[in-house]
VOPAGU-2260 file (C-alpha; in pm, 1 decimal, decimal comma):
REM VOPAGU-2260
SITE   aa  ch    i         X         Y         Z
SITE  UNK   A    0    7714,0    7692,2    9392,1
SITE  UNK   A    1    7731,6    7830,7    9037,6
SITE  UNK   A    2    8030,9    7636,5    8905,5
SITE  UNK   A    3    8050,2    7844,0    8585,9
SITE  UNK   A    4    8117,0    8162,5    8787,9
SITE  UNK   A    5    8401,9    7989,9    8974,6
SITE  UNK   A    6    8551,5    7861,0    8649,2
SITE  UNK   A    7    8518,5    8204,2    8486,0
SITE  UNK   A    8    8702,4    8358,7    8781,6
SITE  UNK   A    9    8983,1    8101,9    8769,4
SITE  UNK   A   10    9015,4    8138,6    8390,7
SITE  UNK   A   11    9014,8    8518,7    8402,1
SITE  UNK   A   12    9348,4    8639,4    8253,1
SITE  UNK   A   13    9476,0    8832,3    8561,0
SITE  UNK   A   14    9415,3    8526,7    8784,0
SITE  UNK   A   15    9583,7    8298,3    8529,6
SITE  UNK   A   16    9885,7    8529,3    8530,6
SITE  UNK   A   17    9897,1    8488,3    8909,0
SITE  UNK   A   18    9914,0    8108,9    8859,7
SITE  UNK   A   19   10181,6    8157,3    8592,7
SITE  UNK   A   20   10394,8    8348,5    8841,4
SITE  UNK   A   21   10359,5    8073,6    9101,9
SITE  UNK   A   22   10444,6    7802,7    8845,6
SITE  UNK   A   23   10748,6    7998,3    8728,2
SITE  UNK   A   24   10873,7    8028,5    9086,1
SITE  UNK   A   25   10814,2    7661,9    9169,9
SITE  UNK   A   26   10999,0    7562,0    8849,8
SITE  UNK   A   27   11289,2    7791,6    8943,2
SITE  UNK   A   28   11249,5    7991,8    8622,4
SITE  UNK   A   29   11445,9    8314,7    8583,5
SITE  UNK   A   30   11122,4    8503,5    8507,5
SITE  UNK   A   31   11128,3    8830,0    8701,6
SITE  UNK   A   32   10957,8    9169,0    8691,9
SITE  UNK   A   33   11233,4    9436,3    8715,0
SITE  UNK   A   34   11234,5    9601,8    9056,4
SITE  UNK   A   35   11095,5    9951,4    8982,4
SITE  UNK   A   36   10793,6    9816,8    8792,8
SITE  UNK   A   37   10600,0    9627,4    9066,9
SITE  UNK   A   38   10576,7    9947,1    9271,5
SITE  UNK   A   39   10458,0   10136,7    8962,4
SITE  UNK   A   40   10188,4    9872,1    8902,8
SITE  UNK   A   41   10080,0    9900,9    9266,3
SITE  UNK   A   42   10060,5   10280,4    9250,0
SITE  UNK   A   43    9867,0   10263,1    8923,6
SITE  UNK   A   44    9608,2   10020,5    9065,5
SITE  UNK   A   45    9555,0   10234,1    9375,7
SITE  UNK   A   46    9517,4   10549,1    9165,3
SITE  UNK   A   47    9279,8   10389,8    8913,3
SITE  UNK   A   48    9050,9   10219,8    9164,7
SITE  UNK   A   49    9047,3   10525,4    9391,5
SITE  UNK   A   50    8966,1   10763,6    9107,5
SITE  UNK   A   51    8691,6   10537,4    8968,8
SITE  UNK   A   52    8543,0   10502,2    9316,0
SITE  UNK   A   53    8539,8   10880,1    9359,9
SITE  UNK   A   54    8357,4   10924,5    9028,7
SITE  UNK   A   55    8097,3   10666,2    9131,9
SITE  UNK   A   56    8060,9   10835,2    9470,4
SITE  UNK   A   57    8003,3   11162,6    9284,7
SITE  UNK   A   58    7708,3   10996,2    9110,8
SITE  UNK   A   59    7547,7   10845,6    9420,9
SITE  UNK   A   60    7634,4   11119,0    9670,3
SITE  UNK   A   61    7703,5   11076,3   10041,6
SITE  UNK   A   62    7381,5   10965,4   10207,1
SITE  UNK   A   63    7266,3   10787,3   10522,7
SITE  UNK   A   64    7331,1   10440,1   10376,3
SITE  UNK   A   65    7686,1   10536,6   10276,2
SITE  UNK   A   66    7764,5   10669,0   10624,9
SITE  UNK   A   67    7631,8   10350,1   10788,4
SITE  UNK   A   68    7840,6   10134,1   10554,6
SITE  UNK   A   69    8157,1   10330,7   10624,9
SITE  UNK   A   70    8087,0   10306,4   10998,2
SITE  UNK   A   71    8049,8    9928,6   10966,8
SITE  UNK   A   72    8381,8    9914,3   10779,8
SITE  UNK   A   73    8563,7   10100,2   11057,9
SITE  UNK   A   74    8397,4    9875,1   11317,8
SITE  UNK   A   75    8525,2    9560,8   11145,6
SITE  UNK   A   76    8874,7    9706,6   11107,5
SITE  UNK   A   77    8882,0    9764,5   11484,3
SITE  UNK   A   78    8708,5    9439,9   11588,4
SITE  UNK   A   79    8910,2    9185,6   11388,8
SITE  UNK   A   80    9252,9    9260,8   11541,4
SITE  UNK   A   81    9109,1    9238,8   11894,6
SITE  UNK   A   82    8963,1    8890,3   11874,9
SITE  UNK   A   83    9237,2    8749,8   11649,8
SITE  UNK   A   84    9500,9    8878,5   11892,5
SITE  UNK   A   85    9364,4    8660,4   12172,8
SITE  UNK   A   86    9347,2    8357,3   11942,9
SITE  UNK   A   87    9707,9    8410,5   11832,0
SITE  UNK   A   88    9828,4    8460,3   12190,1
SITE  UNK   A   89    9749,1    8094,2   12254,3
SITE  UNK   A   90   10056,9    7998,4   12050,9
SITE  UNK   A   91   10258,9    8317,7   11999,7
SITE  UNK   A   92   10424,9    8590,6   12203,8
SITE  UNK   A   93   10264,5    8934,2   12233,9
SITE  UNK   A   94   10470,0    9103,2   11960,9
SITE  UNK   A   95   10396,1    8846,3   11689,6
SITE  UNK   A   96   10032,7    8811,4   11796,3
SITE  UNK   A   97    9983,3    9189,0   11771,9
SITE  UNK   A   98   10155,9    9214,8   11432,5
SITE  UNK   A   99    9956,5    8929,2   11277,7
SITE  UNK   A  100    9631,3    9056,1   11431,3
SITE  UNK   A  101    9691,0    9399,6   11275,9
SITE  UNK   A  102    9770,6    9232,1   10943,5
SITE  UNK   A  103    9434,2    9053,2   10938,2
SITE  UNK   A  104    9242,5    9355,7   11064,4
SITE  UNK   A  105    9371,0    9566,7   10777,3
SITE  UNK   A  106    9298,2    9509,4   10408,2
SITE  UNK   A  107    9452,1    9411,6   10074,4
SITE  UNK   A  108    9376,7    9656,4    9794,2
SITE  UNK   A  109    9465,6    9396,7    9529,0
SITE  UNK   A  110    9218,0    9144,5    9673,0
SITE  UNK   A  111    8958,2    9422,8    9666,1
SITE  UNK   A  112    9040,3    9494,2    9300,2
SITE  UNK   A  113    9016,3    9122,2    9218,6
SITE  UNK   A  114    8667,8    9114,8    9373,0
SITE  UNK   A  115    8565,0    9411,4    9155,1
SITE  UNK   A  116    8698,9    9225,6    8851,0
SITE  UNK   A  117    8508,5    8911,8    8958,8
SITE  UNK   A  118    8184,8    9111,9    8955,2
SITE  UNK   A  119    8259,3    9246,6    8607,9
SITE  UNK   A  120    8358,9    8906,2    8468,6
SITE  UNK   A  121    8046,1    8743,5    8611,0
SITE  UNK   A  122    7821,2    9006,4    8453,8
SITE  UNK   A  123    7699,2    9121,4    8795,7
SITE  UNK   A  124    7612,7    9476,2    8898,1
SITE  UNK   A  125    7905,8    9699,9    8993,0
SITE  UNK   A  126    7956,3    9781,5    9359,1
SITE  UNK   A  127    7901,2   10136,6    9482,1
SITE  UNK   A  128    8186,4   10384,6    9462,2
SITE  UNK   A  129    8168,4   10436,4    9836,7
SITE  UNK   A  130    8322,7   10090,9    9885,7
SITE  UNK   A  131    8654,4   10250,2    9781,8
SITE  UNK   A  132    8609,1   10489,6   10075,1
SITE  UNK   A  133    8554,8   10183,5   10295,3
SITE  UNK   A  134    8880,2   10040,2   10160,2
SITE  UNK   A  135    9069,6   10357,1   10253,1
SITE  UNK   A  136    8912,9   10377,9   10599,2
SITE  UNK   A  137    8983,1   10013,6   10689,7
SITE  UNK   A  138    9358,6   10029,2   10637,0
SITE  UNK   A  139    9465,4   10232,8   10940,2
SITE  UNK   A  140    9248,4   10143,1   11245,6
SITE  UNK   A  141    9386,5    9788,4   11263,0
SITE  UNK   A  142    9742,7    9922,6   11278,7
SITE  UNK   A  143    9657,7   10146,7   11573,4
SITE  UNK   A  144    9461,5    9871,4   11753,8
SITE  UNK   A  145    9745,9    9622,8   11702,6
SITE  UNK   A  146    9999,3    9861,9   11853,1
SITE  UNK   A  147    9771,1    9943,7   12147,6
SITE  UNK   A  148    9728,6    9570,9   12220,1
SITE  UNK   A  149   10103,7    9523,9   12200,0
SITE  UNK   A  150   10173,2    9810,2   12441,2
SITE  UNK   A  151    9908,5    9689,1   12687,7
SITE  UNK   A  152   10014,6    9323,5   12698,7
SITE  UNK   A  153   10387,5    9379,1   12654,5
SITE  UNK   A  154   10414,1    9503,1   13015,5
SITE  UNK   A  155   10225,3    9200,9   13144,3
SITE  UNK   A  156   10453,5    8967,7   12951,2
SITE  UNK   A  157   10758,3    9139,6   13100,0
SITE  UNK   A  158   10621,2    9098,7   13451,0
SITE  UNK   A  159   10584,3    8727,6   13384,6
SITE  UNK   A  160   10956,0    8708,3   13309,3
SITE  UNK   A  161   10983,9    8739,8   12931,5
SITE  UNK   A  162   11293,7    8923,8   12814,8
SITE  UNK   A  163   11131,8    9156,6   12562,0
SITE  UNK   A  164   11334,2    9473,6   12490,2
SITE  UNK   A  165   11177,7    9816,6   12472,6
SITE  UNK   A  166   11107,4    9930,3   12116,8
SITE  UNK   A  167   11392,3   10163,3   12026,5
SITE  UNK   A  168   11285,6   10514,0   11936,9
SITE  UNK   A  169   10913,8   10439,0   11960,6
SITE  UNK   A  170   10697,4   10740,2   11885,4
SITE  UNK   A  171   10319,1   10751,9   11859,5
SITE  UNK   A  172   10354,7   11045,9   11623,0
SITE  UNK   A  173   10558,4   10834,9   11380,6
SITE  UNK   A  174   10319,8   10542,3   11415,3
SITE  UNK   A  175   10008,7   10750,9   11348,6
SITE  UNK   A  176   10182,4   10920,1   11057,3
SITE  UNK   A  177   10263,5   10577,0   10909,7
SITE  UNK   A  178    9910,5   10450,0   10975,8
SITE  UNK   A  179    9716,9   10739,2   10823,9
SITE  UNK   A  180    9962,2   10901,1   10581,5
SITE  UNK   A  181   10154,0   10607,7   10435,3
SITE  UNK   A  182   10176,9   10614,8   10056,8
SITE  UNK   A  183    9902,4   10361,1    9976,5
SITE  UNK   A  184    9644,1   10521,8   10205,9
SITE  UNK   A  185    9726,8   10872,7   10087,7
SITE  UNK   A  186    9718,5   10780,1    9716,9
SITE  UNK   A  187    9387,8   10594,2    9723,3
SITE  UNK   A  188    9225,6   10857,7    9946,5
SITE  UNK   A  189    9357,4   11142,6    9733,5
SITE  UNK   A  190    9247,6   10969,5    9412,6
SITE  UNK   A  191    8902,8   10915,4    9563,0
SITE  UNK   A  192    8873,0   11286,1    9643,9
SITE  UNK   A  193    8993,7   11386,0    9295,9
SITE  UNK   A  194    8739,4   11153,2    9135,4
SITE  UNK   A  195    8467,5   11286,6    9365,1
SITE  UNK   A  196    8546,3   11646,8    9272,5
SITE  UNK   A  197    8596,8   11597,7    8897,9
SITE  UNK   A  198    8303,8   11357,5    8842,6
SITE  UNK   A  199    8201,8   11244,0    8493,4
SITE  UNK   A  200    8414,2   11507,0    8316,4
SITE  UNK   A  201    8719,1   11382,7    8499,3
SITE  UNK   A  202    8632,0   11023,0    8411,4
SITE  UNK   A  203    8602,8   11111,7    8041,6
SITE  UNK   A  204    8951,0   11258,7    8061,3
SITE  UNK   A  205    9121,6   10970,9    8244,2
SITE  UNK   A  206    8919,2   10665,1    8137,1
SITE  UNK   A  207    9172,6   10560,5    7866,1
SITE  UNK   A  208    9432,0   10546,0    8145,2
SITE  UNK   A  209    9220,8   10440,0    8444,2
SITE  UNK   A  210    8998,3   10189,4    8261,5
SITE  UNK   A  211    9126,9   10072,0    7923,5
SITE  UNK   A  212    9467,7    9945,6    8042,0
SITE  UNK   A  213    9352,3    9848,1    8391,9
SITE  UNK   A  214    9332,1    9470,2    8342,7
SITE  UNK   A  215    9666,6    9460,4    8162,8
SITE  UNK   A  216    9836,5    9634,8    8454,6
SITE  UNK   A  217    9652,7    9408,3    8699,7
SITE  UNK   A  218    9781,0    9104,7    8506,4
SITE  UNK   A  219   10141,9    9223,9    8537,3
SITE  UNK   A  220   10093,9    9295,6    8906,4
SITE  UNK   A  221    9938,3    8955,0    8979,7
SITE  UNK   A  222   10215,8    8784,6    8782,7
SITE  UNK   A  223   10464,0    8947,0    9019,4
SITE  UNK   A  224   10247,9    8855,3    9318,8
SITE  UNK   A  225   10247,0    8492,5    9205,1
SITE  UNK   A  226   10626,8    8492,6    9184,8
SITE  UNK   A  227   10658,4    8639,2    9534,9
SITE  UNK   A  228   10383,6    8429,1    9695,3
SITE  UNK   A  229   10538,8    8102,5    9579,4
SITE  UNK   A  230   10875,5    8205,4    9724,7
SITE  UNK   A  231   10724,5    8306,4   10059,5
SITE  UNK   A  232   10528,7    7984,4   10119,1
SITE  UNK   A  233   10841,4    7820,4   10255,6
SITE  UNK   A  234   10874,7    8085,3   10528,1
SITE  UNK   A  235   10579,5    7946,6   10724,8
SITE  UNK   A  236   10617,4    7574,9   10656,2
SITE  UNK   A  237   10825,1    7526,9   10971,2
SITE  UNK   A  238   10565,0    7685,4   11202,5
SITE  UNK   A  239   10339,8    7380,4   11213,3
SITE  UNK   A  240    9972,1    7380,4   11121,7
SITE  UNK   A  241    9852,9    7661,8   11347,5
SITE  UNK   A  242    9951,7    7964,6   11138,8
SITE  UNK   A  243    9864,2    7817,2   10794,2
SITE  UNK   A  244    9525,1    7709,4   10933,9
SITE  UNK   A  245    9477,9    8055,6   11084,3
SITE  UNK   A  246    9555,2    8211,4   10744,4
SITE  UNK   A  247    9268,1    8017,9   10584,9
SITE  UNK   A  248    9006,9    7985,8   10860,0
SITE  UNK   A  249    9013,2    8342,2   10994,7
SITE  UNK   A  250    8944,0    8504,5   10654,0
SITE  UNK   A  251    8636,2    8282,4   10614,7
SITE  UNK   A  252    8513,8    8375,2   10964,1
SITE  UNK   A  253    8577,1    8745,1   10897,4
SITE  UNK   A  254    8395,8    8721,8   10564,2
SITE  UNK   A  255    8094,9    8555,3   10729,1
SITE  UNK   A  256    8080,3    8831,3   10991,9
SITE  UNK   A  257    8104,4    9085,3   10708,0
SITE  UNK   A  258    7821,4    8912,9   10518,3
SITE  UNK   A  259    7604,2    8918,9   10830,0
SITE  UNK   A  260    7668,1    9292,0   10878,0
SITE  UNK   A  261    7608,4    9358,7   10507,3
SITE  UNK   A  262    7272,9    9182,2   10527,0
SITE  UNK   A  263    7185,5    9369,1   10846,1
SITE  UNK   A  264    7250,5    9713,4   10694,6
SITE  UNK   A  265    7085,8    9629,2   10362,7
SITE  UNK   A  266    7374,3    9623,1   10115,5
SITE  UNK   A  267    7320,3    9488,3    9764,1
SITE  UNK   A  268    7474,9    9153,6    9664,8
SITE  UNK   A  269    7763,2    9325,3    9484,7
SITE  UNK   A  270    7840,5    9559,6    9774,1
SITE  UNK   A  271    7807,3    9269,6   10019,9
SITE  UNK   A  272    8068,2    9071,5    9825,7
SITE  UNK   A  273    8313,5    9361,3    9820,6
SITE  UNK   A  274    8254,1    9433,6   10190,5
SITE  UNK   A  275    8304,5    9067,7   10286,0
SITE  UNK   A  276    8625,3    9053,5   10079,9
SITE  UNK   A  277    8757,0    9361,7   10259,2
SITE  UNK   A  278    8681,5    9191,6   10591,9
SITE  UNK   A  279    8850,2    8868,7   10477,3
SITE  UNK   A  280    9166,9    9015,9   10328,2
SITE  UNK   A  281    9499,2    9080,1   10500,4
SITE  UNK   A  282    9752,6    9357,5   10446,7
SITE  UNK   A  283   10100,7    9284,4   10311,9
SITE  UNK   A  284   10203,5    9645,4   10236,4
SITE  UNK   A  285   10084,9    9905,5   10489,9
SITE  UNK   A  286   10086,6    9691,8   10805,8
SITE  UNK   A  287   10438,4    9544,9   10759,3
SITE  UNK   A  288   10576,4    9896,5   10712,8
SITE  UNK   A  289   10409,8   10012,7   11035,5
SITE  UNK   A  290   10498,8    9699,7   11235,3
SITE  UNK   A  291   10867,2    9724,2   11147,2
SITE  UNK   A  292   10863,5   10072,0   11296,8
SITE  UNK   A  293   10649,5   10017,6   11605,6
SITE  UNK   A  294   10681,4    9645,2   11691,6
SITE  UNK   A  295   11039,2    9558,3   11588,4
SITE  UNK   A  296   11030,7    9237,6   11798,7
SITE  UNK   A  297   10768,5    9087,0   11566,2
SITE  UNK   A  298   10901,2    8851,3   11301,5
SITE  UNK   A  299   10825,5    8974,7   10945,5
SITE  UNK   A  300   10891,2    8623,6   10811,7
SITE  UNK   A  301   10566,6    8522,4   10983,8
SITE  UNK   A  302   10312,2    8797,6   10920,0
SITE  UNK   A  303   10419,2    8891,7   10564,9
SITE  UNK   A  304   10411,8    8536,3   10418,7
SITE  UNK   A  305   10085,6    8457,2   10599,6
SITE  UNK   A  306    9911,0    8746,4   10426,3
SITE  UNK   A  307   10084,3    8715,9   10090,5
SITE  UNK   A  308   10146,0    8342,7   10043,8
SITE  UNK   A  309    9844,8    8192,7   10223,2
SITE  UNK   A  310    9551,4    8432,4   10262,5
SITE  UNK   A  311    9595,1    8624,9    9937,1
SITE  UNK   A  312    9597,4    8315,1    9708,5
SITE  UNK   A  313    9318,8    8153,7    9912,2
SITE  UNK   A  314    9092,8    8455,8    9871,3
SITE  UNK   A  315    9159,7    8486,3    9498,7
SITE  UNK   A  316    9117,6    8116,3    9416,6
SITE  UNK   A  317    8858,8    7996,5    9669,6
SITE  UNK   A  318    8743,4    8280,3    9893,4
SITE  UNK   A  319    8578,3    8522,8    9652,8
SITE  UNK   A  320    8358,5    8257,5    9482,1
SITE  UNK   A  321    8279,9    8103,1    9823,5
SITE  UNK   A  322    8174,6    8435,9    9976,0
SITE  UNK   A  323    7958,9    8510,7    9672,7
SITE  UNK   A  324    7790,7    8170,2    9701,5
SITE  UNK   A  325    7708,2    8235,5   10069,0
SITE  UNK   A  326    7570,8    8577,6    9974,3
SITE  UNK   A  327    7343,6    8429,6    9706,7
SITE  UNK   A  328    7192,6    8198,8    9970,4
SITE  UNK   A  329    7091,2    8487,4   10195,6
SITE  UNK   A  330    6993,3    8747,3    9931,6
SITE  UNK   A  331    6723,4    8535,6    9765,7
């Protein structure tokens, strides 16, 4: 493995700010990002990465290879929650298994952005703009699959004597609206379309905003993520080894499946890394919002900390360099 690439990633300012946030939280410092700002940082990152991806997609166009890649992305978003659900059901009830499975079938936009930054820092070729479209498409299918699994197996669990109450006010219309039109999906999809339509002229107009301050905003966001992640680690420490191990092992398995698919469909090394990172990441924004609405019996203190305090740091610190190393072995 190229140790210098790993060190460069760990010493990259946004990643170091993530560590700073964790250290501040562990030391019980009063460092805090005021409440309105983290959401602004999140919205900015989604807008910037979506717009840049649309501009790049404008350059390459929508061709056969792009369609195949997007199809593979949707396939993974639907496959991961199915097989992880049955693994989780070994130890958990149906509601929690479905919520966590949906979490790991969906994606983390910030992990995606960190992978893009890793490519830039390492001096590697940029990934194709269509990978932003893959990001947008992978967010929602896992939510729908998770809810379907919950509805199917909830009845069986009831028949076996479990006292699980009916979800109050459940509506598929509300669920689908949350899955496909929640703020993060709508913003990144809309930004992608705007970038696609405006092309290079649009990029010239917005590049001081979407490019020049990007890493500074990412640093602030990851600082806040470090503060939150360190606080949430304690939420899963009483669950034993199963869930923490799941939060590390499953992303690696998902990434390896993603790498295999990327090799099969002929993606470049850079696109393969981004695709594998999408497969390996877990949602801590869109899925929790949908699960609170549609699977209220699931415990948010399990699926949110697993994604945010275990899988997210693992992917940033270890996962991305590890996935890239595996890719370099097979793309020689």
